[in-house]
C-alpha positions as CSV (number, residue, x, y, z in Angstrom):
1,M,-15.7,10.5,5.2
2,D,-16.6,13.0,2.6
3,S,-14.7,13.3,-0.7
4,A,-14.8,17.0,-1.1
5,G,-13.8,20.2,0.7
6,D,-10.9,20.7,3.1
7,H,-10.8,17.2,4.7
8,P,-7.3,16.0,5.3
9,I,-8.0,12.6,3.8
10,L,-10.4,12.2,0.9
11,L,-12.3,9.0,0.5
12,R,-14.3,7.9,-2.5
13,R,-16.0,4.5,-2.7
14,D,-16.7,3.0,-6.1
15,A,-19.4,0.3,-5.9
16,R,-18.9,-2.2,-8.7
17,P,-20.6,-5.5,-9.5
18,Q,-17.6,-7.4,-7.9
19,G,-17.5,-5.2,-4.8
20,T,-16.2,-1.9,-3.6
21,V,-13.0,-0.2,-4.6
22,A,-11.9,2.7,-2.3
23,Y,-9.8,5.6,-3.4
24,V,-7.9,7.4,-0.5
25,T,-6.2,10.7,-1.1
26,V,-3.8,12.5,1.3
27,N,-5.1,16.0,0.8
28,N,-2.3,18.4,1.8
29,P,-1.1,19.6,-1.7
30,H,0.1,23.0,-0.6
31,K,2.6,21.2,1.6
32,L,3.3,18.5,-0.9
33,N,1.1,16.1,1.1
34,A,3.5,16.2,4.1
35,M,2.1,14.3,7.0
36,S,1.3,16.3,10.1
37,G,0.3,14.4,13.3
38,A,-3.3,15.2,12.6
39,L,-3.1,13.9,9.0
40,I,-1.3,10.8,10.2
41,D,-4.2,10.1,12.6
42,A,-6.8,10.8,9.9
43,L,-5.1,8.3,7.5
44,A,-5.1,5.6,10.2
45,G,-8.7,6.2,10.9
46,V,-9.8,5.9,7.3
47,F,-8.0,2.6,6.9
48,R,-9.5,1.2,10.1
49,E,-12.9,2.3,8.8
50,L,-12.3,0.6,5.4
51,G,-11.1,-2.5,7.1
52,A,-14.6,-3.1,8.5
53,D,-16.3,-3.1,5.1
54,A,-17.1,-6.6,4.1
55,Q,-17.7,-5.6,0.5
56,L,-14.3,-3.9,0.0
57,R,-12.1,-5.5,-2.7
58,A,-9.2,-3.0,-3.1
59,V,-7.9,0.4,-2.0
60,V,-6.0,2.9,-4.1
61,L,-3.8,5.3,-2.0
62,T,-2.4,8.5,-3.5
63,G,-1.6,12.1,-2.8
64,A,-3.5,15.2,-4.0
65,G,-2.0,17.0,-7.0
66,A,0.6,16.1,-9.5
67,K,3.7,17.1,-7.6
68,S,3.8,14.7,-4.7
69,F,2.6,11.4,-3.4
70,I,3.7,12.1,0.1
71,A,6.8,14.3,0.6
72,G,7.5,12.9,4.1
73,A,6.5,13.8,7.7
74,D,5.9,17.5,8.5
75,I,9.4,18.8,9.2
76,N,8.0,21.8,11.2
77,E,6.5,19.3,13.7
78,M,9.6,17.2,13.8
79,A,11.8,20.2,14.4
80,A,9.6,21.2,17.3
81,I,10.0,17.8,19.1
82,K,11.8,18.6,22.4
83,D,12.6,15.2,24.0
84,A,12.6,11.5,23.5
85,A,9.1,11.1,24.9
86,A,7.6,13.4,22.3
87,A,9.7,11.7,19.6
88,T,8.3,8.4,20.6
89,A,4.8,9.7,20.5
90,F,5.2,11.2,17.0
91,I,6.8,8.2,15.4
92,T,4.4,5.8,17.0
93,R,1.5,7.7,15.4
94,L,3.1,7.2,12.0
95,H,3.8,3.5,12.7
96,R,0.1,3.1,13.6
97,A,-1.0,4.6,10.3
98,C,1.4,2.3,8.3
99,D,0.2,-0.6,10.3
100,A,-3.4,0.2,9.5
101,I,-2.6,0.1,5.8
102,R,-0.8,-3.3,6.2
103,D,-3.7,-4.6,8.3
104,C,-6.3,-3.6,5.6
105,P,-7.8,-7.0,4.7
106,V,-7.7,-6.3,0.9
107,P,-4.8,-5.3,-1.4
108,V,-3.7,-1.6,-1.2
109,V,-2.2,0.0,-4.3
110,A,0.1,2.9,-3.9
111,R,-0.4,5.3,-6.8
112,V,2.8,7.2,-6.7
113,Q,3.2,10.5,-8.6
114,G,5.9,13.1,-7.8
115,Y,7.7,12.9,-4.4
116,A,7.7,9.8,-2.2
117,F,10.2,10.8,0.5
118,G,10.7,9.6,4.1
119,A,7.3,8.9,5.6
120,G,5.9,8.8,2.1
121,L,8.2,6.0,1.1
122,E,7.4,4.2,4.3
123,I,3.7,4.5,3.5
124,A,4.2,3.3,0.0
125,A,6.2,0.3,1.3
126,A,3.3,-0.5,3.6
127,C,1.1,-1.0,0.6
128,D,0.8,-4.3,-1.3
129,V,1.7,-2.9,-4.7
130,R,3.4,0.3,-5.9
131,I,2.6,1.7,-9.4
132,A,4.6,4.8,-10.1
133,A,4.7,7.5,-12.7
134,D,8.0,7.8,-14.6
135,T,8.3,11.3,-13.1
136,A,8.2,10.1,-9.5
137,S,11.2,10.4,-7.2
138,F,12.0,8.5,-4.0
139,G,14.4,8.8,-1.1
140,M,14.9,8.3,2.6
141,Q,16.6,11.6,3.6
142,E,16.3,11.3,7.4
143,V,20.1,11.0,7.9
144,K,20.5,14.4,6.3
145,L,18.2,15.8,9.0
146,G,20.0,14.2,12.0
147,I,17.6,11.2,12.5
148,P,17.6,7.6,11.3
149,S,15.0,6.1,9.0
150,V,12.8,3.9,11.2
151,I,9.5,2.0,11.6
152,E,8.1,0.6,8.2
153,V,11.3,1.4,6.3
154,A,12.2,-2.0,7.9
155,L,10.2,-3.4,5.0
156,L,12.7,-2.0,2.4
157,P,15.2,-4.9,2.7
158,T,12.4,-7.3,1.7
159,L,11.8,-5.3,-1.4
160,V,15.3,-4.2,-2.5
161,G,17.7,-6.4,-0.4
162,F,19.8,-5.3,2.5
163,G,22.7,-3.9,0.5
164,R,20.5,-1.5,-1.5
165,A,18.5,-0.6,1.5
166,R,21.7,0.4,3.3
167,E,22.7,2.7,0.5
168,I,19.2,4.3,0.4
169,M,19.3,4.9,4.1
170,Y,22.9,5.7,4.7
171,L,23.3,8.1,1.8
172,G,19.9,9.7,1.9
173,E,20.0,10.4,-1.9
174,T,17.1,10.9,-4.2
175,F,16.5,8.4,-7.0
176,G,14.0,8.1,-9.8
177,S,11.4,5.6,-11.0
178,T,13.8,3.8,-13.3
179,D,16.1,2.8,-10.4
180,A,13.0,2.1,-8.1
181,L,11.8,-0.4,-10.7
182,A,15.2,-2.0,-11.3
183,W,15.7,-2.4,-7.6
184,G,12.2,-3.9,-6.9
185,L,10.9,-1.0,-4.9
186,V,8.0,-0.5,-7.2
187,E,6.2,-3.1,-9.4
188,H,5.2,-0.9,-12.4
189,V,6.4,2.4,-13.9
190,V,4.4,4.1,-16.6
191,P,4.3,7.6,-18.2
192,A,2.5,10.0,-15.8
193,A,-0.4,10.4,-18.2
194,A,-1.0,6.7,-18.1
195,L,-0.8,6.3,-14.4
196,D,-4.5,6.1,-13.7
197,A,-5.1,3.7,-16.6
198,K,-2.4,1.4,-15.2
199,V,-3.9,1.4,-11.7
200,E,-7.3,0.7,-13.1
201,D,-5.9,-2.2,-15.2
202,W,-4.4,-3.7,-12.1
203,I,-7.6,-3.3,-10.2
204,A,-9.6,-4.9,-13.0
205,K,-7.3,-8.0,-13.0
206,L,-7.6,-8.2,-9.2
207,L,-11.4,-8.2,-9.4
208,T,-11.3,-11.4,-11.5
209,S,-9.9,-13.2,-8.5
210,A,-12.2,-14.7,-5.8
211,P,-12.7,-12.1,-3.0
212,G,-12.4,-14.5,-0.1
213,A,-9.3,-16.1,-1.5
214,V,-7.6,-12.8,-1.9
215,R,-8.4,-11.8,1.7
216,L,-7.0,-15.1,2.9
217,Q,-3.9,-14.7,0.7
218,K,-3.2,-11.2,2.0
219,Q,-3.6,-12.4,5.6
220,L,-1.3,-15.2,4.9
221,M,1.4,-13.1,3.3
222,R,1.3,-10.7,6.2
223,Q,2.0,-13.8,8.4
224,W,4.8,-14.8,6.1
225,E,6.6,-11.5,6.7
226,D,7.0,-12.4,10.4
227,L,7.3,-16.2,10.5
228,P,10.3,-18.5,9.9
229,L,9.9,-20.8,6.9
230,T,8.5,-23.9,8.6
231,A,5.9,-21.9,10.5
232,A,5.0,-20.0,7.3
233,I,4.3,-23.3,5.5
234,E,2.2,-24.5,8.4
235,A,0.2,-21.2,8.4
236,G,-0.6,-22.0,4.7
237,I,-2.2,-25.3,5.6
238,G,-4.5,-23.4,8.0
239,A,-5.3,-20.8,5.3
240,F,-6.1,-23.5,2.8
241,A,-8.5,-25.2,5.2
242,A,-10.1,-21.8,6.1
243,A,-11.0,-21.3,2.5
244,Y,-13.4,-24.2,2.7
245,G,-15.3,-22.6,5.5
246,S,-17.3,-20.9,2.8
247,N,-18.8,-22.1,-0.5
248,E,-16.4,-20.0,-2.5
249,P,-13.9,-22.7,-3.5
250,R,-16.7,-25.1,-4.6
251,A,-18.6,-22.5,-6.5
252,T,-15.5,-21.1,-8.2
253,M,-14.1,-24.5,-9.2
254,A,-17.5,-25.6,-10.5
255,K,-17.7,-22.5,-12.7
256,F,-14.1,-23.2,-13.9
257,L,-14.9,-26.8,-14.7
258,A,-18.1,-25.9,-16.5
259,A,-16.3,-23.4,-18.7
260,R,-13.6,-25.9,-19.5
261,R,-16.2,-28.5,-20.5
262,A,-17.9,-25.9,-22.7
263,R,-14.6,-25.1,-24.4
264,K,-13.9,-28.8,-25.1
265,K,-17.4,-29.2,-26.4
266,G,-17.0,-26.2,-28.7
267,A,-13.7,-27.5,-30.0
268,S,-15.1,-31.0,-30.9
C-alpha cells in the first residue's frame, strides 16, 4: 500500500540491517481517525499483508495528526445500524481488525497521541506495547451511547485488573496518561515532543533480540492468553523445542560465548 495521498491506511516500510520495521497510520484526521467500516477493513488488510513478510521485525501503529490516535468507531455509521444483524456485522468487522493486529507475528507498538476512545482503545489493547504522549486521553464511552463495550476490550482486565476495568466501562469516563500508566494500561508515557524518540528507542532495543525467538515468544504469549496454567507451561516446552528447528539458538549462543571469552581475555 502506498504511503501518500488519500489512502485510508498509510504504510511505510523501513528496511534496516536487522530486518523491516513497518509504520501503519490510520489516515482519517478530519474525523479524529474515527473508524468507518471501510477503514476497519483496510486496517485488517494491511496487517494481514504485513503478517506474510518474513523480514518483518516490528510494526508501529498510530493515527494521523497530533489530535488523535483513534477516537473510536464512526458514530454516524453506528447510529445508522437498524437491527441486530447489522450490529453483528459491524462489530465483527472491528473484531477482525483487532484480531489481525494480535495475529501479527511480530510485536506491534501502539504510538498513542491525543484521543484513544472506544474502538481506538480496543485497537491499542490489541497491540503488544503502548507508548503514549503525556497529552493522550483514554476512555470507553460506549455506555454513554447506549451500548456496551465489547470485543477486544475483554483484554482490559488482563492489563488493569477486573475492578479498574469495571470502572472504566461502567462509568465511561475519560482519563489521562498518568492514570493509564499507573493502572498498567500503557507501558510508557513521555512528553509529546519525545514520543517518536521513545518509540524508536523501544524498536532499537527490540532489534537486538533474535528475530526467530521474538516471533516464537509472541506466538507463545498469544497462547498464554487463552490457556490454563498447566497447558500454558506445556506450550512453552513446544516453543522451546521449535526454536531449535533453526540454527538461530546455536549461532546466537556461539556469538554470546565468544564475546564473553573476549571480555575475560581483555580483563586478564
